[in-house]
mmCIF file as Biopython writes it, N, C-alpha, C and O atoms, coordinates in Angstrom:
data_model
#
loop_
_atom_site.group_PDB
_atom_site.id
_atom_site.type_symbol
_atom_site.label_atom_id
_atom_site.label_alt_id
_atom_site.label_comp_id
_atom_site.label_asym_id
_atom_site.label_entity_id
_atom_site.label_seq_id
_atom_site.pdbx_PDB_ins_code
_atom_site.Cartn_x
_atom_site.Cartn_y
_atom_site.Cartn_z
_atom_site.occupancy
_atom_site.B_iso_or_equiv
_atom_site.auth_seq_id
_atom_site.auth_asym_id
_atom_site.pdbx_PDB_model_num
ATOM 1   N N  . MET A ? 1  ? -44.820 -29.695 17.887 1.0 0.0 1  A 1 
ATOM 2   C CA . MET A ? 1  ? -45.272 -30.731 19.085 1.0 0.0 1  A 1 
ATOM 3   C C  . MET A ? 1  ? -45.909 -30.433 20.033 1.0 0.0 1  A 1 
ATOM 4   O O  . MET A ? 1  ? -46.832 -31.240 20.143 1.0 0.0 1  A 1 
ATOM 5   N N  . ARG A ? 2  ? -45.929 -29.626 20.875 1.0 0.0 2  A 1 
ATOM 6   C CA . ARG A ? 2  ? -46.774 -29.050 21.582 1.0 0.0 2  A 1 
ATOM 7   C C  . ARG A ? 2  ? -48.266 -28.841 21.297 1.0 0.0 2  A 1 
ATOM 8   O O  . ARG A ? 2  ? -49.294 -29.468 21.556 1.0 0.0 2  A 1 
ATOM 9   N N  . PHE A ? 3  ? -47.830 -27.201 20.377 1.0 0.0 3  A 1 
ATOM 10  C CA . PHE A ? 3  ? -49.088 -26.951 19.647 1.0 0.0 3  A 1 
ATOM 11  C C  . PHE A ? 3  ? -50.111 -28.396 19.034 1.0 0.0 3  A 1 
ATOM 12  O O  . PHE A ? 3  ? -51.303 -28.458 19.338 1.0 0.0 3  A 1 
ATOM 13  N N  . ASN A ? 4  ? -49.457 -29.456 18.180 1.0 0.0 4  A 1 
ATOM 14  C CA . ASN A ? 4  ? -50.127 -30.486 17.989 1.0 0.0 4  A 1 
ATOM 15  C C  . ASN A ? 4  ? -51.138 -31.173 19.487 1.0 0.0 4  A 1 
ATOM 16  O O  . ASN A ? 4  ? -52.324 -31.232 19.811 1.0 0.0 4  A 1 
ATOM 17  N N  . GLU A ? 5  ? -50.183 -31.470 19.892 1.0 0.0 5  A 1 
ATOM 18  C CA . GLU A ? 5  ? -51.090 -32.121 21.244 1.0 0.0 5  A 1 
ATOM 19  C C  . GLU A ? 5  ? -52.213 -31.123 21.519 1.0 0.0 5  A 1 
ATOM 20  O O  . GLU A ? 5  ? -53.327 -31.561 21.231 1.0 0.0 5  A 1 
ATOM 21  N N  . LEU A ? 6  ? -52.167 -29.546 22.143 1.0 0.0 6  A 1 
ATOM 22  C CA . LEU A ? 6  ? -52.798 -29.007 22.137 1.0 0.0 6  A 1 
ATOM 23  C C  . LEU A ? 6  ? -54.229 -28.675 21.254 1.0 0.0 6  A 1 
ATOM 24  O O  . LEU A ? 6  ? -55.382 -28.583 21.674 1.0 0.0 6  A 1 
ATOM 25  N N  . GLU A ? 7  ? -53.708 -28.536 19.903 1.0 0.0 7  A 1 
ATOM 26  C CA . GLU A ? 7  ? -54.672 -28.845 18.868 1.0 0.0 7  A 1 
ATOM 27  C C  . GLU A ? 7  ? -55.734 -29.985 19.018 1.0 0.0 7  A 1 
ATOM 28  O O  . GLU A ? 7  ? -56.918 -29.734 19.242 1.0 0.0 7  A 1 
ATOM 29  N N  . ARG A ? 8  ? -55.315 -31.061 18.902 1.0 0.0 8  A 1 
ATOM 30  C CA . ARG A ? 8  ? -56.022 -32.595 19.251 1.0 0.0 8  A 1 
ATOM 31  C C  . ARG A ? 8  ? -56.813 -32.262 21.078 1.0 0.0 8  A 1 
ATOM 32  O O  . ARG A ? 8  ? -58.009 -31.979 21.144 1.0 0.0 8  A 1 
ATOM 33  N N  . LYS A ? 9  ? -56.198 -32.328 22.003 1.0 0.0 9  A 1 
ATOM 34  C CA . LYS A ? 9  ? -57.063 -31.718 22.918 1.0 0.0 9  A 1 
ATOM 35  C C  . LYS A ? 9  ? -58.500 -31.004 22.605 1.0 0.0 9  A 1 
ATOM 36  O O  . LYS A ? 9  ? -59.639 -31.445 22.761 1.0 0.0 9  A 1 
ATOM 37  N N  . VAL A ? 10 ? -57.973 -29.553 22.034 1.0 0.0 10 A 1 
ATOM 38  C CA . VAL A ? 10 ? -59.077 -28.801 21.705 1.0 0.0 10 A 1 
ATOM 39  C C  . VAL A ? 10 ? -60.473 -29.785 20.816 1.0 0.0 10 A 1 
ATOM 40  O O  . VAL A ? 10 ? -61.682 -29.925 21.000 1.0 0.0 10 A 1 
ATOM 41  N N  . GLU A ? 11 ? -59.783 -30.133 20.135 1.0 0.0 11 A 1 
ATOM 42  C CA . GLU A ? 11 ? -60.824 -30.660 18.656 1.0 0.0 11 A 1 
ATOM 43  C C  . GLU A ? 11 ? -61.583 -32.160 19.504 1.0 0.0 11 A 1 
ATOM 44  O O  . GLU A ? 11 ? -62.518 -32.783 19.001 1.0 0.0 11 A 1 
ATOM 45  N N  . GLN A ? 12 ? -60.935 -32.523 20.854 1.0 0.0 12 A 1 
ATOM 46  C CA . GLN A ? 12 ? -61.846 -33.895 21.080 1.0 0.0 12 A 1 
ATOM 47  C C  . GLN A ? 12 ? -62.728 -33.272 22.637 1.0 0.0 12 A 1 
ATOM 48  O O  . GLN A ? 12 ? -63.657 -33.796 23.253 1.0 0.0 12 A 1 
ATOM 49  N N  . MET A ? 13 ? -61.982 -31.976 22.902 1.0 0.0 13 A 1 
ATOM 50  C CA . MET A ? 13 ? -62.927 -31.543 23.852 1.0 0.0 13 A 1 
ATOM 51  C C  . MET A ? 13 ? -64.745 -30.688 23.145 1.0 0.0 13 A 1 
ATOM 52  O O  . MET A ? 13 ? -65.846 -30.565 23.682 1.0 0.0 13 A 1 
ATOM 53  N N  . GLU A ? 14 ? -64.249 -30.320 21.872 1.0 0.0 14 A 1 
ATOM 54  C CA . GLU A ? 14 ? -64.544 -29.745 20.919 1.0 0.0 14 A 1 
ATOM 55  C C  . GLU A ? 14 ? -66.253 -30.804 20.350 1.0 0.0 14 A 1 
ATOM 56  O O  . GLU A ? 14 ? -67.468 -30.637 20.244 1.0 0.0 14 A 1 
ATOM 57  N N  . ALA A ? 15 ? -65.255 -31.799 20.157 1.0 0.0 15 A 1 
ATOM 58  C CA . ALA A ? 15 ? -66.418 -33.146 19.656 1.0 0.0 15 A 1 
ATOM 59  C C  . ALA A ? 15 ? -67.322 -33.826 21.053 1.0 0.0 15 A 1 
ATOM 60  O O  . ALA A ? 15 ? -68.543 -33.919 20.924 1.0 0.0 15 A 1 
ATOM 61  N N  . GLU A ? 16 ? -66.862 -34.150 21.979 1.0 0.0 16 A 1 
ATOM 62  C CA . GLU A ? 16 ? -67.322 -33.738 22.997 1.0 0.0 16 A 1 
ATOM 63  C C  . GLU A ? 16 ? -68.345 -33.728 23.276 1.0 0.0 16 A 1 
ATOM 64  O O  . GLU A ? 16 ? -69.127 -34.671 23.392 1.0 0.0 16 A 1 
ATOM 65  N N  . ALA A ? 17 ? -68.621 -31.705 23.556 1.0 0.0 17 A 1 
ATOM 66  C CA . ALA A ? 17 ? -69.200 -30.842 23.447 1.0 0.0 17 A 1 
ATOM 67  C C  . ALA A ? 17 ? -70.872 -31.123 22.595 1.0 0.0 17 A 1 
ATOM 68  O O  . ALA A ? 17 ? -72.052 -30.895 22.860 1.0 0.0 17 A 1 
ATOM 69  N N  . GLU A ? 18 ? -70.155 -31.687 21.565 1.0 0.0 18 A 1 
ATOM 70  C CA . GLU A ? 18 ? -71.073 -31.462 20.388 1.0 0.0 18 A 1 
ATOM 71  C C  . GLU A ? 18 ? -72.029 -32.567 20.558 1.0 0.0 18 A 1 
ATOM 72  O O  . GLU A ? 18 ? -73.240 -32.352 20.583 1.0 0.0 18 A 1 
ATOM 73  N N  . LEU A ? 19 ? -71.475 -33.854 20.685 1.0 0.0 19 A 1 
ATOM 74  C CA . LEU A ? 19 ? -72.151 -35.144 21.393 1.0 0.0 19 A 1 
ATOM 75  C C  . LEU A ? 19 ? -73.327 -35.435 22.752 1.0 0.0 19 A 1 
ATOM 76  O O  . LEU A ? 19 ? -74.171 -36.305 22.971 1.0 0.0 19 A 1 
ATOM 77  N N  . SER A ? 20 ? -72.749 -33.931 23.642 1.0 0.0 20 A 1 
ATOM 78  C CA . SER A ? 20 ? -73.461 -33.895 24.816 1.0 0.0 20 A 1 
ATOM 79  C C  . SER A ? 20 ? -74.534 -33.081 24.271 1.0 0.0 20 A 1 
ATOM 80  O O  . SER A ? 20 ? -75.452 -32.953 25.081 1.0 0.0 20 A 1 
ATOM 81  N N  . GLY A ? 21 ? -74.732 -32.439 23.070 1.0 0.0 21 A 1 
ATOM 82  C CA . GLY A ? 21 ? -75.917 -31.025 23.275 1.0 0.0 21 A 1 
ATOM 83  C C  . GLY A ? 21 ? -75.289 -29.588 23.314 1.0 0.0 21 A 1 
ATOM 84  O O  . GLY A ? 21 ? -75.766 -28.643 22.685 1.0 0.0 21 A 1 
ATOM 85  N N  . ILE A ? 22 ? -74.154 -29.509 24.125 1.0 0.0 22 A 1 
ATOM 86  C CA . ILE A ? 22 ? -73.748 -28.174 24.471 1.0 0.0 22 A 1 
ATOM 87  C C  . ILE A ? 22 ? -73.497 -27.570 23.124 1.0 0.0 22 A 1 
ATOM 88  O O  . ILE A ? 22 ? -73.572 -26.371 23.391 1.0 0.0 22 A 1 
ATOM 89  N N  . GLY A ? 23 ? -73.220 -27.665 21.711 1.0 0.0 23 A 1 
ATOM 90  C CA . GLY A ? 23 ? -72.654 -27.344 20.997 1.0 0.0 23 A 1 
ATOM 91  C C  . GLY A ? 23 ? -74.120 -27.304 19.935 1.0 0.0 23 A 1 
ATOM 92  O O  . GLY A ? 23 ? -74.050 -26.391 19.113 1.0 0.0 23 A 1 
ATOM 93  N N  . SER A ? 24 ? -75.215 -28.027 19.860 1.0 0.0 24 A 1 
ATOM 94  C CA . SER A ? 24 ? -76.479 -28.197 19.251 1.0 0.0 24 A 1 
ATOM 95  C C  . SER A ? 24 ? -76.601 -26.703 19.493 1.0 0.0 24 A 1 
ATOM 96  O O  . SER A ? 24 ? -76.113 -26.065 20.425 1.0 0.0 24 A 1 
ATOM 97  N N  . VAL A ? 25 ? -77.722 -26.034 17.964 1.0 0.0 25 A 1 
ATOM 98  C CA . VAL A ? 25 ? -78.360 -25.107 18.116 1.0 0.0 25 A 1 
ATOM 99  C C  . VAL A ? 25 ? -79.710 -25.317 17.823 1.0 0.0 25 A 1 
ATOM 100 O O  . VAL A ? 25 ? -80.043 -25.818 16.749 1.0 0.0 25 A 1 
ATOM 101 N N  . SER A ? 26 ? -80.297 -25.074 18.439 1.0 0.0 26 A 1 
ATOM 102 C CA . SER A ? 26 ? -81.951 -25.397 17.839 1.0 0.0 26 A 1 
ATOM 103 C C  . SER A ? 26 ? -82.385 -24.135 17.166 1.0 0.0 26 A 1 
ATOM 104 O O  . SER A ? 26 ? -81.932 -22.990 17.189 1.0 0.0 26 A 1 
ATOM 105 N N  . SER A ? 27 ? -83.640 -24.824 16.416 1.0 0.0 27 A 1 
ATOM 106 C CA . SER A ? 27 ? -83.812 -24.337 15.384 1.0 0.0 27 A 1 
ATOM 107 C C  . SER A ? 27 ? -84.546 -22.812 15.002 1.0 0.0 27 A 1 
ATOM 108 O O  . SER A ? 27 ? -84.622 -22.153 13.965 1.0 0.0 27 A 1 
ATOM 109 N N  . SER A ? 28 ? -85.121 -22.593 16.648 1.0 0.0 28 A 1 
ATOM 110 C CA . SER A ? 28 ? -85.989 -21.560 16.872 1.0 0.0 28 A 1 
ATOM 111 C C  . SER A ? 28 ? -85.044 -20.499 17.554 1.0 0.0 28 A 1 
ATOM 112 O O  . SER A ? 28 ? -85.384 -19.360 17.873 1.0 0.0 28 A 1 
ATOM 113 N N  . SER A ? 29 ? -83.410 -21.244 17.778 1.0 0.0 29 A 1 
ATOM 114 C CA . SER A ? 29 ? -82.534 -20.096 17.648 1.0 0.0 29 A 1 
ATOM 115 C C  . SER A ? 29 ? -81.739 -19.249 16.580 1.0 0.0 29 A 1 
ATOM 116 O O  . SER A ? 29 ? -81.239 -18.129 16.479 1.0 0.0 29 A 1 
ATOM 117 N N  . ILE A ? 30 ? -81.898 -20.407 15.834 1.0 0.0 30 A 1 
ATOM 118 C CA . ILE A ? 30 ? -81.400 -19.852 14.432 1.0 0.0 30 A 1 
ATOM 119 C C  . ILE A ? 30 ? -82.531 -18.711 13.645 1.0 0.0 30 A 1 
ATOM 120 O O  . ILE A ? 30 ? -82.228 -17.689 13.029 1.0 0.0 30 A 1 
ATOM 121 N N  . GLU A ? 31 ? -83.882 -19.266 13.900 1.0 0.0 31 A 1 
ATOM 122 C CA . GLU A ? 31 ? -84.987 -17.865 13.129 1.0 0.0 31 A 1 
ATOM 123 C C  . GLU A ? 31 ? -84.487 -17.015 14.098 1.0 0.0 31 A 1 
ATOM 124 O O  . GLU A ? 31 ? -83.978 -15.962 13.715 1.0 0.0 31 A 1 
ATOM 125 N N  . HIS A ? 32 ? -84.530 -17.256 15.229 1.0 0.0 32 A 1 
ATOM 126 C CA . HIS A ? 32 ? -84.564 -15.409 15.652 1.0 0.0 32 A 1 
ATOM 127 C C  . HIS A ? 32 ? -83.174 -15.215 15.366 1.0 0.0 32 A 1 
ATOM 128 O O  . HIS A ? 32 ? -83.208 -13.991 15.489 1.0 0.0 32 A 1 
ATOM 129 N N  . GLU A ? 33 ? -82.119 -15.424 15.116 1.0 0.0 33 A 1 
ATOM 130 C CA . GLU A ? 33 ? -80.883 -14.939 14.585 1.0 0.0 33 A 1 
ATOM 131 C C  . GLU A ? 33 ? -81.441 -14.418 13.234 1.0 0.0 33 A 1 
ATOM 132 O O  . GLU A ? 33 ? -81.151 -13.223 13.179 1.0 0.0 33 A 1 
ATOM 133 N N  . PHE A ? 34 ? -82.168 -14.826 12.034 1.0 0.0 34 A 1 
ATOM 134 C CA . PHE A ? 34 ? -82.397 -14.490 11.060 1.0 0.0 34 A 1 
ATOM 135 C C  . PHE A ? 34 ? -83.082 -13.761 10.906 1.0 0.0 34 A 1 
ATOM 136 O O  . PHE A ? 34 ? -83.077 -13.137 9.845  1.0 0.0 34 A 1 
ATOM 137 N N  . ASP A ? 35 ? -84.238 -13.430 12.167 1.0 0.0 35 A 1 
ATOM 138 C CA . ASP A ? 35 ? -85.576 -12.031 12.384 1.0 0.0 35 A 1 
ATOM 139 C C  . ASP A ? 35 ? -84.594 -11.131 12.533 1.0 0.0 35 A 1 
ATOM 140 O O  . ASP A ? 35 ? -84.365 -10.537 11.480 1.0 0.0 35 A 1 
ATOM 141 N N  . LYS A ? 36 ? -83.945 -10.812 13.412 1.0 0.0 36 A 1 
ATOM 142 C CA . LYS A ? 36 ? -82.867 -10.105 14.300 1.0 0.0 36 A 1 
ATOM 143 C C  . LYS A ? 36 ? -81.601 -9.329  12.781 1.0 0.0 36 A 1 
ATOM 144 O O  . LYS A ? 36 ? -81.460 -8.123  12.580 1.0 0.0 36 A 1 
ATOM 145 N N  . LEU A ? 37 ? -81.113 -10.108 12.225 1.0 0.0 37 A 1 
ATOM 146 C CA . LEU A ? 37 ? -80.822 -9.608  11.003 1.0 0.0 37 A 1 
ATOM 147 C C  . LEU A ? 37 ? -81.566 -8.823  9.899  1.0 0.0 37 A 1 
ATOM 148 O O  . LEU A ? 37 ? -81.347 -7.803  9.245  1.0 0.0 37 A 1 
ATOM 149 N N  . GLU A ? 38 ? -82.768 -9.966  10.003 1.0 0.0 38 A 1 
ATOM 150 C CA . GLU A ? 38 ? -83.667 -8.705  9.131  1.0 0.0 38 A 1 
ATOM 151 C C  . GLU A ? 38 ? -83.811 -7.553  9.321  1.0 0.0 38 A 1 
ATOM 152 O O  . GLU A ? 38 ? -83.782 -6.785  8.360  1.0 0.0 38 A 1 
ATOM 153 N N  . SER A ? 39 ? -84.024 -7.050  10.713 1.0 0.0 39 A 1 
ATOM 154 C CA . SER A ? 39 ? -84.223 -6.014  11.306 1.0 0.0 39 A 1 
ATOM 155 C C  . SER A ? 39 ? -83.139 -5.234  11.594 1.0 0.0 39 A 1 
ATOM 156 O O  . SER A ? 39 ? -83.183 -4.022  11.804 1.0 0.0 39 A 1 
ATOM 157 N N  . GLU A ? 40 ? -82.275 -5.848  11.604 1.0 0.0 40 A 1 
ATOM 158 C CA . GLU A ? 40 ? -80.909 -5.067  11.447 1.0 0.0 40 A 1 
ATOM 159 C C  . GLU A ? 40 ? -81.247 -4.266  9.996  1.0 0.0 40 A 1 
ATOM 160 O O  . GLU A ? 40 ? -81.556 -3.077  9.911  1.0 0.0 40 A 1 
ATOM 161 N N  . SER A ? 41 ? -81.120 -5.143  8.972  1.0 0.0 41 A 1 
ATOM 162 C CA . SER A ? 41 ? -80.972 -5.420  7.753  1.0 0.0 41 A 1 
ATOM 163 C C  . SER A ? 41 ? -82.248 -3.419  7.128  1.0 0.0 41 A 1 
ATOM 164 O O  . SER A ? 41 ? -82.046 -2.441  6.409  1.0 0.0 41 A 1 
ATOM 165 N N  . GLU A ? 42 ? -83.705 -4.080  8.274  1.0 0.0 42 A 1 
ATOM 166 C CA . GLU A ? 42 ? -84.052 -2.633  7.555  1.0 0.0 42 A 1 
ATOM 167 C C  . GLU A ? 42 ? -84.115 -1.595  8.337  1.0 0.0 42 A 1 
ATOM 168 O O  . GLU A ? 42 ? -84.863 -0.659  8.053  1.0 0.0 42 A 1 
ATOM 169 N N  . ILE A ? 43 ? -83.118 -1.588  9.771  1.0 0.0 43 A 1 
ATOM 170 C CA . ILE A ? 43 ? -83.041 -0.121  10.332 1.0 0.0 43 A 1 
ATOM 171 C C  . ILE A ? 43 ? -81.804 0.718   9.628  1.0 0.0 43 A 1 
ATOM 172 O O  . ILE A ? 43 ? -81.529 1.886   9.903  1.0 0.0 43 A 1 
ATOM 173 N N  . ASN A ? 44 ? -81.002 -0.240  8.513  1.0 0.0 44 A 1 
ATOM 174 C CA . ASN A ? 44 ? -79.954 0.412   8.174  1.0 0.0 44 A 1 
ATOM 175 C C  . ASN A ? 44 ? -80.930 0.650   6.688  1.0 0.0 44 A 1 
ATOM 176 O O  . ASN A ? 44 ? -81.061 1.851   6.454  1.0 0.0 44 A 1 
ATOM 177 N N  . GLU A ? 45 ? -81.282 0.188   6.168  1.0 0.0 45 A 1 
ATOM 178 C CA . GLU A ? 45 ? -81.807 0.782   5.305  1.0 0.0 45 A 1 
ATOM 179 C C  . GLU A ? 45 ? -82.639 2.115   5.349  1.0 0.0 45 A 1 
ATOM 180 O O  . GLU A ? 45 ? -82.863 2.840   4.380  1.0 0.0 45 A 1 
ATOM 181 N N  . GLU A ? 46 ? -83.003 2.284   6.477  1.0 0.0 46 A 1 
ATOM 182 C CA . GLU A ? 46 ? -84.207 3.772   7.112  1.0 0.0 46 A 1 
ATOM 183 C C  . GLU A ? 46 ? -83.009 4.609   7.687  1.0 0.0 46 A 1 
ATOM 184 O O  . GLU A ? 46 ? -83.153 5.831   7.718  1.0 0.0 46 A 1 
ATOM 185 N N  . LEU A ? 47 ? -81.478 3.886   8.285  1.0 0.0 47 A 1 
ATOM 186 C CA . LEU A ? 47 ? -81.579 5.271   8.365  1.0 0.0 47 A 1 
ATOM 187 C C  . LEU A ? 47 ? -80.319 5.503   6.914  1.0 0.0 47 A 1 
ATOM 188 O O  . LEU A ? 47 ? -80.064 6.706   6.987  1.0 0.0 47 A 1 
ATOM 189 N N  . GLU A ? 48 ? -79.815 5.149   6.193  1.0 0.0 48 A 1 
ATOM 190 C CA . GLU A ? 48 ? -79.513 5.400   4.723  1.0 0.0 48 A 1 
ATOM 191 C C  . GLU A ? 48 ? -80.796 6.530   4.012  1.0 0.0 48 A 1 
ATOM 192 O O  . GLU A ? 48 ? -80.540 7.401   3.179  1.0 0.0 48 A 1 
ATOM 193 N N  . ALA A ? 49 ? -81.737 6.332   4.403  1.0 0.0 49 A 1 
ATOM 194 C CA . ALA A ? 49 ? -83.286 7.034   3.326  1.0 0.0 49 A 1 
ATOM 195 C C  . ALA A ? 49 ? -82.873 8.224   4.209  1.0 0.0 49 A 1 
ATOM 196 O O  . ALA A ? 49 ? -82.465 9.271   3.706  1.0 0.0 49 A 1 
ATOM 197 N N  . LEU A ? 50 ? -83.011 8.007   5.807  1.0 0.0 50 A 1 
ATOM 198 C CA . LEU A ? 50 ? -83.067 9.486   6.655  1.0 0.0 50 A 1 
ATOM 199 C C  . LEU A ? 50 ? -81.433 10.323  6.504  1.0 0.0 50 A 1 
ATOM 200 O O  . LEU A ? 50 ? -81.273 11.353  7.159  1.0 0.0 50 A 1 
ATOM 201 N N  . LYS A ? 51 ? -80.322 9.819   5.641  1.0 0.0 51 A 1 
ATOM 202 C CA . LYS A ? 51 ? -79.310 10.384  5.375  1.0 0.0 51 A 1 
ATOM 203 C C  . LYS A ? 51 ? -78.876 11.113  4.096  1.0 0.0 51 A 1 
ATOM 204 O O  . LYS A ? 51 ? -77.860 11.746  3.812  1.0 0.0 51 A 1 
ATOM 205 N N  . LYS A ? 52 ? -80.104 10.777  3.355  1.0 0.0 52 A 1 
ATOM 206 C CA . LYS A ? 52 ? -80.207 10.723  1.997  1.0 0.0 52 A 1 
ATOM 207 C C  . LYS A ? 52 ? -81.256 12.198  2.411  1.0 0.0 52 A 1 
ATOM 208 O O  . LYS A ? 52 ? -81.044 13.337  1.997  1.0 0.0 52 A 1 
ATOM 209 N N  . SER A ? 53 ? -82.143 11.864  3.126  1.0 0.0 53 A 1 
ATOM 210 C CA . SER A ? 53 ? -82.888 13.042  3.096  1.0 0.0 53 A 1 
ATOM 211 C C  . SER A ? 53 ? -82.973 14.172  3.954  1.0 0.0 53 A 1 
ATOM 212 O O  . SER A ? 53 ? -83.962 14.846  4.242  1.0 0.0 53 A 1 
ATOM 213 N N  . MET A ? 54 ? -81.957 14.266  4.267  1.0 0.0 54 A 1 
ATOM 214 C CA . MET A ? 54 ? -80.407 15.429  5.586  1.0 0.0 54 A 1 
ATOM 215 C C  . MET A ? 54 ? -80.235 15.884  4.202  1.0 0.0 54 A 1 
ATOM 216 O O  . MET A ? 54 ? -80.929 16.763  3.694  1.0 0.0 54 A 1 
ATOM 217 N N  . LYS A ? 55 ? -79.371 15.312  3.662  1.0 0.0 55 A 1 
ATOM 218 C CA . LYS A ? 55 ? -78.115 15.622  2.619  1.0 0.0 55 A 1 
ATOM 219 C C  . LYS A ? 55 ? -79.274 16.783  1.557  1.0 0.0 55 A 1 
ATOM 220 O O  . LYS A ? 55 ? -78.800 17.908  1.396  1.0 0.0 55 A 1 
ATOM 221 N N  . LYS A ? 56 ? -80.721 16.517  0.867  1.0 0.0 56 A 1 
ATOM 222 C CA . LYS A ? 56 ? -80.750 16.410  0.707  1.0 0.0 56 A 1 
ATOM 223 C C  . LYS A ? 56 ? -82.015 18.099  1.034  1.0 0.0 56 A 1 
ATOM 224 O O  . LYS A ? 56 ? -82.565 18.905  0.284  1.0 0.0 56 A 1 
ATOM 225 N N  . GLY A ? 57 ? -81.968 17.943  2.212  1.0 0.0 57 A 1 
ATOM 226 C CA . GLY A ? 57 ? -82.086 19.393  2.920  1.0 0.0 57 A 1 
ATOM 227 C C  . GLY A ? 57 ? -81.006 19.937  2.815  1.0 0.0 57 A 1 
ATOM 228 O O  . GLY A ? 57 ? -81.226 21.062  2.367  1.0 0.0 57 A 1 
ATOM 229 N N  . LYS A ? 58 ? -79.855 19.774  2.984  1.0 0.0 58 A 1 
ATOM 230 C CA . LYS A ? 58 ? -78.348 20.788  3.137  1.0 0.0 58 A 1 
ATOM 231 C C  . LYS A ? 58 ? -77.965 21.552  2.217  1.0 0.0 58 A 1 
ATOM 232 O O  . LYS A ? 58 ? -77.142 22.467  2.244  1.0 0.0 58 A 1 
ATOM 233 N N  . GLU A ? 59 ? -79.079 20.832  0.750  1.0 0.0 59 A 1 
ATOM 234 C CA . GLU A ? 59 ? -78.502 21.566  -0.302 1.0 0.0 59 A 1 
ATOM 235 C C  . GLU A ? 59 ? -79.293 22.498  -0.928 1.0 0.0 59 A 1 
ATOM 236 O O  . GLU A ? 59 ? -78.841 23.170  -1.856 1.0 0.0 59 A 1 
#
């Protein structure tokens, strides 16, 4: 019973936060997150290429 009360209270607080704008995400921050993910992907690809070239050099 107590858990349900806490869960309901959390849901109410989340709803109030969204209504007040606290929970909203601006489109510029979403774009920033996508840019960050793309650059991380490019870095990972470069790292894999370096690892492969180092393995070839050791053989």
